[in-house]
Steps between C-alpha positions, in 0.01 A plus 500: 500500500555816703580696182181374335296595807643854500433530127137389545447737793646794307291408196183495710587833659556658161194328358250623757653846528513534120140389463383758753719771348387416147134512603557837667690626196231381258221669695711814519550489121124462460452798729744703290333397174160603635629825655704651218414538132564214254751717314676568830533123551686479169724797584574353843598172330749698289637672810541163668694367202743790540505444878578131444793592278629727776474217752695274265760771452536538876500139613573268205698200615538600865224271628641202312855586608401525867303174493769309310805618699335472842374151408849395390652630825246315709557179300869530599405570868635855477233685695701814565585502131130496414445812712797681350386414151146624576630830639714556194202422274288760683777757445515419131121523476509851650756609242297350215182666630658845524640469147158401364332791680754743359436378145123534542538847652717623211272357232167585666397736218588246231307222676195721549490630142621206292394199708182620670379728219463801735204333669648577844746747650859413584429516875396134473849415372657684795292284735638190332853636556438504875381139508771329292786482759263359763358242257851392405610454861179312582578265212840416652356441848222284353767292327677451833187379683419265211850348519490449880150349473324762709259623237234580759690825562459592134128427536468724806660791316288437191175504699605826662589648161169400342301640793678836486466521120128435503426744783717779357375455143136493604536811716685687226250401229193594703597782732801693378546479127252654251363287216688442174753263346805689623388518863376140499840369392678734742285375791559133419876538454533713815316235699733235358813704579396555862434127541835402343698732729326390820513135395876517455554638850281224645693238301836649599413488870421129464827455312709672768350286775563188292871580470560513878514123547825324595645347186779277377810674363529551126777381273489840329685784675526733202183681400640535149424131450133580549522801271630280218238231556219756519615676184547167318128439542355852498690649205393249230151472649469878531616567143263245351223614738546862395482403136203270554310744722576789266369300206197390703423859596545609137259225397235620747544861389477405131166325541271808540678697228488210252135436583439861399672430167246224441221758513415522873504842665724576800235449768367172355850356461578574866164361610557174308854476632373557853230231467752230408792603722313657789196271521527172307865416577463539879230231492713277276799540733312478829538120546870524420563577866473126562794458262711797606458402866745215455682600179685779682618246756635276224798733437678441836405131508631428153807714574579269792440187291721643225787587737479156662476334152177315581410466134253212540315704761486796260349286224241327717386819676483690168283231343263485797458877523441544127241220490310654792517845340371364168202331666416811702530737202270285284233506770530879537487554124180296466343675800567850364367404156177349633427765765622806305155663498454448872849634583458805279155600625570419866837671531472798265124510420603517133417200284724606208813393692382137480594485132865575577504254788393220264757602241788522749410195713718252300804714583467401866668164430796657321546790743484296820744235374739769384508661846606171661756420229661843539532451878667160452741644244596784734579247772722311255712811428330557164350839583680664209342254257158579647548870442644448151190300406279778637690756292458297181131452577454877545674580171272263305192634679595865434560426133154343472333790680682758288424342162171315547293678768445804271361252243315251721392742773414369846503140375867548415572604858334182634701290254821670616428390859472138385817521292695649791394240757543198270850604391607563861366165620643300209853636529506478882373142488764405244773658715389306809490171308848566364645572848333197658626278217861601574473396866640155581 
């Protein structure tokens, strides 16, 4: 009963904080869309796809490893062990972050020319290099607070980060930087980097205070035992994450160029890409915070159930959560479809976005269920399977974009989104059913 109470409290904390943060983020995205040119929105979306790959390169697997190992230590009443494991995870995250920054620094020219089509200067890539180690370490600390069920500390740091990002970006866009695509992207990334660095230090201070408590002695004396356990999780997850994120980034970069092959010019292809990814998708994904609020907490909870072999509990909780998610996603899908005109005109003052909201609304059901299924699978030590499915999904999606978007045009891009999400959901769902079936 106490465990359930803590889970509910943490879920509510994440829920309300995520709702507020998502509202702030959405209004900030609207502000950006109305402040910079439509083409700049598309270019910024491309920059963010590269940035996301860098984040994956820097932190892939470390959040899951921290959450899983700390949860396992706490399930065995090894509180000192949980702290040692967390410290070692933070060290690994720093190493991963520095390596990722080095790679981005070396290949800054290649990324700028080949990936971003010379739309911006390489200074933006250097800014990303600064942020990556801090993002990686924040990911490890976030994993620790999730495992020890003190997610309110993650929320505090996230609020601080969002506040700093908005203030810095707004000041840079309005007061310091001149107009233009290059300076707009530079301002937004610089604001993000400043917020990531300051957020990490705030999070790390909370982490250091948390570690000062008197704890039970650990069964592990040798830190090498933690190294092996961390690497057992991070290495396969990182390798598949790198492949998946690389393919995902390649997919995003291929879209504008293949739209041009269909007959669209460079500016129009970036504008269309920006409308879907920078405007329509944020609305589609806005309600998902109600799902992600508890799905992230499922990893440590299912890890504990799995270690303690509470298989009946795993099955019953999985069924309940998936049924609730299905009902919620259907309601959201219908709402977005019916009120697409209102959402488009109210948020962006552009009615043409409503068409894409109606087209993409059925995906809500598939996407939201897939998020929950992936979290359950990660808690059941199937994180490698999750990433392998994501890799396969990306390969199929890239193949479709490469061969059919030049023929079908923008309609082909929309179809590729549906293909990607349906494949991911179907394979993840099958994997979960197979694992649950094996449990006695």
